[in-house]
C-alpha positions in Angstrom: 0.0 0.0 0.0 1.4 3.4 -0.9 -0.3 5.3 1.9 -0.6 9.0 1.8 2.2 9.8 -0.7 1.2 12.1 -3.5 0.9 10.3 -6.9 2.9 13.1 -8.6 5.8 12.5 -6.2 5.8 8.8 -6.9 5.7 9.4 -10.6 8.5 11.9 -10.4 10.7 9.4 -8.5 9.9 6.6 -10.9 10.6 8.7 -13.9 14.1 9.5 -12.6 15.0 5.9 -11.7 16.2 3.2 -14.1 14.8 -0.1 -13.0 17.6 -1.9 -14.8 20.2 0.0 -12.8 18.5 -0.8 -9.5 18.0 -4.5 -10.2 21.4 -5.0 -11.7 22.9 -4.1 -8.3 21.2 -7.2 -7.0 21.0 -9.5 -9.9 23.5 -10.3 -12.6 21.6 -9.2 -15.7 22.4 -9.9 -19.3 20.8 -8.3 -22.4 18.3 -10.5 -24.3 16.7 -8.6 -27.1 14.9 -5.5 -25.8 14.9 -6.8 -22.2 17.4 -8.1 -19.7 17.4 -11.5 -18.1 19.0 -13.1 -15.0 18.6 -15.6 -12.3 15.5 -14.8 -10.2 16.3 -13.4 -6.7 13.0 -14.8 -5.4 13.5 -18.5 -6.1 16.4 -20.8 -7.1 16.8 -21.7 -10.7 19.5 -22.8 -13.1 18.1 -21.2 -16.3 17.2 -17.5 -16.1 13.5 -16.8 -16.1 13.6 -13.4 -14.6 13.0 -10.6 -17.1 13.4 -6.8 -16.8 12.0 -4.4 -19.3 13.8 -1.0 -19.6 11.0 0.3 -21.9 8.1 -0.6 -19.5 10.3 -0.2 -16.3 8.9 -3.5 -15.0 10.1 -6.9 -14.1 8.6 -10.4 -14.1 9.7 -13.9 -13.3 8.2 -16.5 -15.5 9.3 -19.2 -13.1 7.8 -18.1 -9.7 5.3 -15.5 -11.1 6.6 -12.5 -9.1 6.5 -9.1 -10.9 6.0 -5.4 -10.6 7.8 -2.1 -10.9 10.9 -0.8 -9.2 9.0 -0.1 -5.9 7.7 -3.7 -5.9 11.1 -5.1 -6.5 12.7 -3.3 -3.6 9.8 -4.2 -1.3 10.2 -7.9 -2.2 14.0 -8.1 -2.6 15.0 -5.9 0.4 12.0 -6.4 2.6 11.0 -2.7 2.5 7.6 -1.0 3.0 6.4 1.1 0.1 7.3 4.3 2.0 10.8 3.0 2.7 11.3 2.0 -1.0 10.1 5.5 -2.1 12.4 7.2 0.4 15.4 5.2 -0.7 14.7 5.8 -4.4 14.0 9.5 -3.9 17.4 9.8 -2.2 19.0 8.1 -5.2 17.1 10.3 -7.7 17.7 13.6 -5.8 14.0 14.1 -5.2 13.2 15.9 -1.9 10.3 14.3 -0.2 7.9 16.2 2.2 8.4 15.3 5.8 5.7 12.8 6.7 3.5 13.6 9.6 3.9 11.8 12.9 0.7 9.9 12.1 2.0 8.7 8.8 5.5 7.9 9.9 4.8 6.3 13.3 8.4 5.2 13.2 10.7 7.3 15.3 12.5 5.9 18.2 10.7 8.3 20.6 7.4 6.7 19.7 8.5 3.4 21.1 6.0 0.6 21.6 2.7 0.5 19.9 -0.4 -1.6 20.8 0.1 -4.7 22.8 3.8 -3.7 23.4 4.6 -4.1 19.7 7.6 -2.2 18.5 7.7 -1.4 14.8 10.7 -2.4 12.7 11.2 1.2 11.7 11.3 2.2 15.4 14.0 -0.4 15.9 16.0 0.9 13.0 15.7 4.5 14.3 17.1 3.3 17.6 20.0 1.5 15.9 20.7 4.6 13.8 20.7 6.8 16.9 23.1 4.4 18.7 25.4 4.2 15.6 25.7 8.0 15.5 26.5 8.1 19.2 29.2 5.4 18.9 30.8 7.1 15.9 31.0 10.4 17.9 32.5 8.5 20.9 35.3 7.1 18.7 36.1 10.6 17.5 36.2 12.0 21.0 39.8 12.9 21.9 39.6 11.3 25.3 36.8 8.8 25.2 37.8 7.1 22.0 41.6 7.2 22.4 42.0 3.5 23.3 39.7 2.4 20.5 41.5 4.6 17.9 44.8 3.2 19.1 43.5 -0.4 18.6 42.2 0.4 15.1 45.4 2.1 14.3 47.4 -1.0 15.3 45.2 -3.0 13.1 46.2 -0.8 10.2 42.8 0.8 9.5 42.8 4.2 7.8 40.5 7.0 8.8 38.8 6.7 5.4 37.9 3.0 5.8 36.8 3.6 9.4 34.4 6.2 8.1 33.2 4.1 5.2 32.2 1.2 7.5 30.9 3.7 10.2 33.0 2.0 12.9 32.4 3.5 16.4 33.1 2.9 20.0 30.8 2.0 23.0 32.6 3.4 26.1 33.2 1.1 29.1 30.2 2.5 30.9 26.9 1.0 32.0 24.9 4.1 31.1 26.6 5.7 28.0 23.7 4.9 25.7 20.9 4.6 28.2 21.6 8.1 29.6 21.6 9.6 26.1 18.2 7.9 25.5 16.8 9.3 28.7 18.2 12.8 28.2 16.7 13.0 24.6 13.3 11.9 25.9 13.4 8.7 23.8 11.3 5.7 24.6 13.7 2.8 25.8 11.6 0.0 24.3 12.9 0.1 20.7 16.5 0.1 22.1 15.7 -3.0 24.3 14.1 -4.7 21.2 17.2 -3.9 19.2 19.5 -5.5 21.8 21.1 -2.2 22.7 19.8 -1.9 26.3 18.7 -4.3 28.9 16.4 -3.8 31.9 17.9 -3.8 35.4 16.6 -6.7 37.4 15.4 -4.4 40.2 13.3 -2.5 37.7 15.1 0.8 38.4 16.0 1.5 34.7 18.2 0.2 31.9 21.8 -0.5 31.2 24.0 -0.8 28.1 24.6 -4.2 26.6 27.7 -3.0 24.6 30.4 -1.6 26.8 34.1 -1.1 26.2 33.8 -2.4 22.6 34.7 -1.3 19.1 31.4 -1.2 17.3 30.9 -2.5 13.8 27.5 -1.6 12.4 25.8 -4.3 10.3 23.8 -2.9 7.4 21.0 -4.3 5.2 21.3 -4.3 1.4 20.3 -0.6 1.1 22.7 0.6 3.8 20.4 0.9 6.9 21.9 -0.2 10.2 20.2 -3.4 11.4 22.6 -4.6 14.1 26.0 -4.4 15.6 29.1 -6.6 16.3 31.0 -5.3 19.3 34.7 -6.2 19.6 36.0 -6.1 23.1 39.1 -4.0 23.8 40.1 -5.8 27.0 39.1 -9.4 26.4 39.1 -11.4 29.5 39.5 -8.5 32.0 37.3 -8.5 35.1 34.3 -6.2 35.2 33.3 -4.2 38.2 29.8 -4.6 39.5 27.3 -7.4 38.9 25.6 -8.6 35.7 22.7 -6.3 36.5 24.9 -3.3 35.8 24.6 -1.9 39.4 28.3 -1.6 40.1 31.0 0.9 39.1 32.6 1.2 35.7 35.1 -1.5 35.0 36.8 -3.4 32.2 34.6 -5.7 30.1 34.4 -9.4 30.7 32.7 -11.4 28.0 33.1 -12.9 24.5 35.6 -11.4 22.1 32.7 -10.4 19.8 29.2 -9.6 21.1 26.5 -9.5 18.4 23.1 -8.0 18.2 20.3 -10.6 18.8 17.9 -11.6 16.0 15.2 -9.0 15.6 12.5 -8.1 13.1 15.2 -6.2 11.1 18.2 -8.5 11.7 18.6 -12.1 10.8 22.3 -13.1 10.6 21.7 -15.9 8.1 20.0 -13.6 5.6 22.7 -10.9 5.5 26.4 -10.7 4.4 28.6 -8.2 6.1 29.7 -5.4 3.8 27.2 -6.3 1.0 25.7 -2.8 0.9 29.2 -1.5 -0.1 30.4 -4.5 -2.1 27.3 -5.1 -4.3 28.1 -2.7 -7.2 31.7 -3.9 -7.3 30.6 -7.6 -7.3 28.2 -7.1 -10.3 30.9 -5.1 -12.1 33.8 -7.6 -11.5 31.5 -10.7 -11.7 33.3 -12.1 -8.7 32.9 -12.0 -4.9 35.4 -12.7 -2.1 33.9 -14.4 0.9 35.6 -14.2 4.3 34.4 -15.1 7.8 35.1 -12.0 9.9 34.4 -8.2 10.0 38.0 -7.2 10.1 38.8 -9.4 7.1 36.2 -7.6 5.0 37.3 -4.1 6.1 41.0 -5.0 5.4 40.1 -6.4 2.0 38.3 -3.2 1.0 41.2 -1.1 2.2 43.7 -3.2 0.2 41.7 -2.9 -3.1 39.1 -5.8 -2.9 35.8 -3.9 -2.6 34.0 -7.0 -3.7 34.6 -8.7 -0.3 31.9 -9.7 2.1 31.7 -11.9 5.2 29.3 -14.6 6.5 29.9 -13.2 10.0 31.4 -16.3 11.5 28.4 -18.6 10.9 28.0 -21.4 8.4 27.0 -20.2 5.0 23.2 -20.4 4.6 21.1 -21.2 1.6 19.8 -17.6 1.6 23.3 -16.2 1.5 24.2 -18.5 -1.4 21.3 -17.2 -3.4 22.3 -13.6 -2.8 25.8 -14.4 -4.1 24.9 -16.5 -7.1 22.5 -13.9 -8.5 25.3 -11.2 -8.3 28.5 -13.0 -9.3 29.8 -15.7 -11.5 32.9 -16.7 -9.5 33.2 -17.0 -5.7 36.5 -17.0 -3.9 36.4 -18.4 -0.4 39.2 -16.9 1.8 38.9 -18.3 5.3 41.5 -18.6 8.1 44.5 -20.7 7.4 43.9 -23.2 10.2 41.9 -26.4 10.8 38.8 -24.4 11.9 39.0 -22.4 8.7 39.4 -25.6 6.6 36.3 -27.1 8.2 34.3 -23.9 7.8 35.3 -23.9 4.1 34.2 -27.5 3.7 30.8 -26.7 5.3 30.5 -23.8 2.9 31.1 -26.2 0.0 28.2 -28.3 1.0 25.9 -25.3 0.8 27.4 -24.2 -2.6 27.3 -27.5 -4.4 24.6 -27.2 -7.1 24.7 -23.4 -7.2 25.5 -21.5 -10.4 28.7 -20.1 -8.9 32.2 -21.2 -9.9 33.7 -21.8 -6.5 37.4 -21.4 -5.8 39.1 -22.0 -2.4 42.1 -19.8 -1.5 44.5 -21.5 0.9 46.2 -19.0 3.3 49.5 -19.8 5.0 49.1 -21.8 8.3 48.1 -19.6 11.2 47.1 -16.5 9.3 43.7 -14.9 8.6 42.9 -12.7 5.6 43.4 -9.5 7.6 46.9 -10.5 8.8 47.8 -11.8 5.3 46.8 -8.6 3.6 48.7 -6.5 6.0 51.9 -8.5 5.5 51.6 -9.4 1.8 49.3 -6.8 0.4 47.0 -7.0 -2.6 49.5 -8.6 -4.9 50.0 -11.5 -2.4 46.3 -12.3 -2.3 45.9 -12.1 -6.0 48.7 -14.7 -6.4 47.0 -17.0 -4.0 43.7 -16.5 -5.9 45.4 -17.6 -9.1 46.5 -20.8 -7.4 43.1 -21.4 -5.8 41.5 -24.9 -6.0 38.1 -25.8 -7.4 35.3 -26.8 -5.1 35.5 -30.6 -5.4 39.3 -30.7 -5.7 39.5 -28.9 -2.4 36.8 -31.2 -0.9 38.7 -34.3 -1.9 42.0 -33.0 -0.6 40.5 -31.9 2.7 38.8 -35.3 3.3 42.0 -37.2 2.4 44.0 -35.2 5.0 41.8 -36.6 7.8 42.5 -40.3 7.1 45.1 -42.6 5.5 43.6 -43.4 2.1 46.0 -46.3 1.7 44.1 -48.4 4.4 40.8 -50.1 3.7 39.2 -48.0 6.5 40.6 -44.8 5.0 39.4 -45.7 1.5 35.9 -46.3 2.8 35.7 -43.0 4.8 36.9 -41.0 1.8 34.5 -42.8 -0.6 31.6 -42.3 1.8 32.2 -38.6 2.4 32.8 -37.8 -1.2 29.9 -39.9 -2.5 27.6 -37.6 -0.4 29.2 -34.5 -2.0 29.3 -35.7 -5.6 25.8 -37.0 -5.5 24.5 -33.4 -5.2 26.0 -32.4 -8.6 23.3 -32.1 -11.2 25.6 -32.4 -14.2 26.2 -36.0 -15.2 29.5 -34.9 -16.8 30.7 -33.4 -13.6 29.6 -36.4 -11.6 31.4 -38.8 -14.0 34.6 -36.7 -14.0 34.8 -36.6 -10.2 33.8 -40.2 -9.7 36.8 -41.2 -11.8 39.1 -38.8 -10.0 38.0 -40.2 -6.6 38.5 -43.7 -7.7 41.9 -43.0 -9.0 43.0 -41.1 -5.9 42.0 -43.9 -3.4 42.7 -46.7 -5.9 39.2 -48.4 -5.9 37.0 -49.6 -8.7 35.3 -46.7 -10.4 32.1 -48.6 -10.9 31.9 -49.1 -7.1 32.0 -45.3 -6.6 29.5 -44.8 -9.4 27.1 -47.3 -7.9 27.2 -45.6 -4.5 26.6 -42.2 -6.0 23.6 -43.6 -8.0 22.3 -45.2 -4.8 22.5 -41.9 -2.8 20.8 -39.9 -5.7 18.0 -42.5 -5.9 17.5 -42.4 -2.2 17.3 -38.6 -2.3 15.2 -38.4 -5.4 13.2 -35.2 -5.6 15.7 -33.5 -3.2 19.0 -33.7 -5.0 20.3 -30.5 -3.6 20.2 -31.6 0.0 20.2 -30.2 2.5 18.6 -27.0 1.3 16.1 -28.1 -1.3 16.6 -25.1 -3.5 16.2 -26.9 -6.7 12.5 -27.5 -6.2 11.6 -24.0 -4.9 10.7 -22.5 -8.3 8.4 -25.5 -9.2 6.8 -25.5 -5.8 6.2 -21.8 -5.9 4.5 -22.1 -9.3 2.2 -24.8 -7.9 1.3 -22.7 -5.0 0.5 -19.7 -7.3 -1.7 -21.9 -9.5 -3.4 -23.5 -6.5 -4.3 -20.0 -5.1 -5.2 -18.1 -8.3 -5.6 -20.8 -11.0 -3.5 -21.1 -14.1 -3.9 -18.6 -16.9 -5.7 -21.1 -19.1 -5.5 -21.4 -22.9 -9.1 -20.8 -23.9 -9.9 -18.1 -26.4 -11.6 -15.8 -23.8 -8.7 -15.8 -21.4 -6.3 -15.1 -24.3 -8.5 -12.3 -25.5 -8.8 -10.7 -22.1 -5.0 -10.8 -21.6 -4.5 -9.3 -25.1 -6.9 -6.5 -24.2 -4.8 -5.6 -21.2 -1.7 -5.4 -23.3 -3.4 -3.4 -26.1 -4.6 -0.7 -23.7 -1.0 0.4 -23.4 -0.3 -0.1 -27.2 -3.3 2.0 -28.4 -4.4 4.1 -25.4 -6.3 6.5 -27.7 -8.7 3.6 -28.5 -8.9 2.3 -25.0 -11.5 4.7 -23.6 -14.1 3.9 -26.2 -13.5 0.2 -26.1 -13.8 0.0 -22.3 -16.9 2.2 -22.2 -18.5 0.0 -24.9 -17.7 -3.3 -23.1 -18.8 -1.8 -19.7 -22.1 -0.7 -21.2 -22.7 -4.2 -22.6 -21.7 -5.8 -19.3 -18.7 -7.5 -20.9 -15.8 -6.1 -18.8 -13.7 -9.1 -17.7 -13.8 -9.6 -14.0 -10.4 -11.2 -13.9 -8.7 -7.8 -14.7 -11.3 -5.5 -13.2 -8.9 -3.5 -11.1 -6.6 -2.9 -14.1 -9.5 -1.7 -16.3 -10.9 0.5 -13.6 -7.6 2.2 -13.1 -7.1 2.7 -16.8 -10.6 4.1 -17.2 -10.2 6.5 -14.3 -7.0 7.9 -15.9 -8.7 8.3 -19.3 -11.6 10.2 -17.7 -9.0 12.6 -16.3 -7.5 12.9 -19.8 -4.3 11.1 -18.6 -2.5 8.6 -20.8 -2.4 5.3 -19.0 1.1 4.0 -18.3 2.2 0.8 -16.7 3.7 2.7 -13.8 0.6 4.7 -13.1 -1.6 1.6 -13.2 0.8 -0.2 -10.9 0.5 2.7 -8.4 -3.3 2.3 -8.5 -3.1 -1.4 -8.0 -1.0 -0.9 -4.9 -4.1 0.4 -3.2 -5.7 -3.1 -3.8 -5.0 -5.5 -0.9 -4.8 -8.5 -3.3 -1.6 -8.0 -5.4 -2.7 -10.6 -8.0 -3.6 -8.2 -10.7 -0.4 -6.2 -10.3 1.5 -9.5 -10.9 -0.7 -10.3 -13.9 0.0 -6.9 -15.4 3.8 -7.4 -15.1 3.5 -10.9 -16.7 1.3 -9.7 -19.6 3.5 -6.7 -20.4 6.7 -8.6 -20.3 5.6 -11.5 -22.6 7.4 -9.9 -25.5 4.5 -9.5 -27.9 4.6 -7.1 -30.8 1.9 -6.1 -33.2 2.0 -5.4 -36.9 -1.5 -3.8 -36.6 -2.5 -3.3 -33.0 -5.9 -1.7 -33.8 -7.0 -4.8 -35.8 -5.9 -7.1 -33.0 -7.8 -4.9 -30.6 -10.9 -5.3 -32.7 -10.5 -9.1 -32.8 -10.1 -9.2 -29.0 -13.3 -7.1 -28.4 -15.2 -9.4 -30.8 -13.9 -12.6 -29.1 -14.8 -11.2 -25.7 -18.3 -10.3 -26.9 -18.8 -13.7 -28.5 -17.7 -15.7 -25.4 -19.8 -13.6 -23.1 -22.8 -14.1 -25.5 -22.1 -17.8 -25.5 -22.3 -17.8 -21.7 -25.5 -15.9 -21.9 -27.0 -18.3 -24.5 -26.1 -21.3 -22.4 -27.9 -19.8 -19.5 -31.0 -19.0 -21.5 -31.0 -22.5 -23.1 -30.9 -24.0 -19.6 -33.9 -22.0 -18.5 -35.9 -22.9 -21.7 -35.1 -26.6 -21.2 -36.4 -26.3 -17.6 -39.7 -25.1 -18.9 -39.8 -27.9 -21.6 -39.1 -30.6 -18.9 -42.0 -29.3 -17.0 -44.1 -29.3 -20.2 -44.8 -25.6 -19.8 -44.6 -23.0 -22.5 -41.5 -20.9 -22.0 -42.0 -17.3 -21.0 -42.3 -15.0 -24.0 -39.7 -12.6 -22.7 -37.2 -15.5 -22.3 -37.7 -16.5 -25.9 -37.2 -12.9 -27.1 -34.0 -12.7 -25.1 -32.8 -15.9 -26.6 -33.6 -14.8 -30.1 -31.9 -11.4 -29.8 -28.8 -12.9 -28.1 -28.5 -15.6 -30.8 -28.8 -12.9 -33.5 -26.1 -10.8 -31.9 -23.9 -13.9 -31.6 -24.4 -14.9 -35.2 -23.5 -11.4 -36.4 -20.2 -11.5 -34.5 -19.6 -15.1 -35.6 -19.0 -14.0 -39.2 -16.2 -11.5 -39.1 -15.7 -8.6 -41.5 -13.9 -9.6 -44.7 -10.2 -9.6 -44.3 -10.2 -9.5 -40.5 -7.3 -11.5 -39.1 -4.9 -11.3 -36.2 -1.8 -9.2 -36.7 0.0 -10.3 -33.5 3.7 -11.0 -33.7 5.8 -12.4 -30.8 9.2 -11.0 -30.4 
């Protein structure tokens, strides 16, 4: 729903934004005729079915049936409300928006909890933004931030990169943030929900969760702060006071890194650290560098690898893989050069098998992490290692063979069992065959034995070949759900004519008003596209030329987004006309005929009912049947030379 925003403002923003530019920052698009295509960001697929039209400024996925304009895309891809999408795009386009009223926004941190204690996502974001600004200023303070600046300096971070990543400092105080919240008259609840403050056990107030820590803000794809990672300055030092925060200020005791909890705006497994900065560089370079930690990413950016992101110390998730594969063609995994790093890389491989990415594993020297390596060897050193990187399955086989003695029967069995599970997830028969032969050669066993085991595993997991994440079926399942809810489009003549009419409205808008008025008068307006036709007619009555964008804005007011999706699908089907007016005439004729057929069937059923009761049919009923039949017969014989001039591009 677009709420209270003026339609002229929405139109102004949309006119200044290129949907291809926005989507290409999130999806690796390639030109295909007039349009662009890429892997859909809303479901997993191997063959691109996601289409973007620069002419119509719309997108549609023919696999999962999601479509719309640039606002719809951001709402679905980045989880934004319409107002948030509009504000973001207005900022990009240089359009100044009027300040929304308190009633419309309802989002500032000072407004806090709503009904039933609910705190809006936007209030939580406002709290996080307030805290970030406070931490950034604390780091700059000559006295307060001295120790944190000294730490960052020793880690080799420049002022520029510190500013780019908005790094800050949470002073070693129980009340640094909580006092600022109180003094500004802000409601504490959003700060509690955001994991920034905690309630004292005695109910006397609130205390800071992050104390004595360098603060790394975590951003969502459009650069909004959604959480923090706090790196302790004095790891392992004893703290003064109890856990309730009632004691004096002291050094921090706790984990090396303290992260924000999961909230309505922050889900660690759905984000990649640094992605808001790296995304345009990834799409340009067609490659991405994946690390584990925050400092690894920051150091990589400083040393000339702006395409680096981090999984934030957790196992790579299916959601994160989908983000990466729709942006890049090649993924370099650069994890720590120790056993833990090797195991983390192997776990990542299990999530990546079956993805569209070419995966390369970069082996760092023993005992070093990416940050340390870059500071000692620089950009050139990492580039050299990337050239010598190993492929996904080569690395997997090498890693497994390190853990056992492949010369022993037990070792051979363990290697074969582990690698069989890995290879079975490959969808390419050529890839499977190649690696089956390689495994057999490396451990000196019969190749047919390995092949048989792989076939067995694949048969056992039939229908779920990309275990454990089931991404391969998501597009098909989504389509089934769409059709179950809305019904398939159907191939009957009436359905085709109605869809054609929607498309032709935008091809020959000067004819649209008369056609719609005529069909409405005759009671033939298709109910399936009622909201679309109503929006178009409303614009025509105001002497406005109907455009896809304007109609999409009108459809945003409708709770059911089905017609908005249908409009995207119809307009991106790639149909062109040699004679649009003739096709329009054919469509109107077909719609009339089919509606008259429906009416005739109803009249015939009523007449037969009279006949079964051996009663003379009502005279009015017979007249209605006769006039309807005559109208139908007139339409049944088209004017000489009438034929469809529809051409598919």
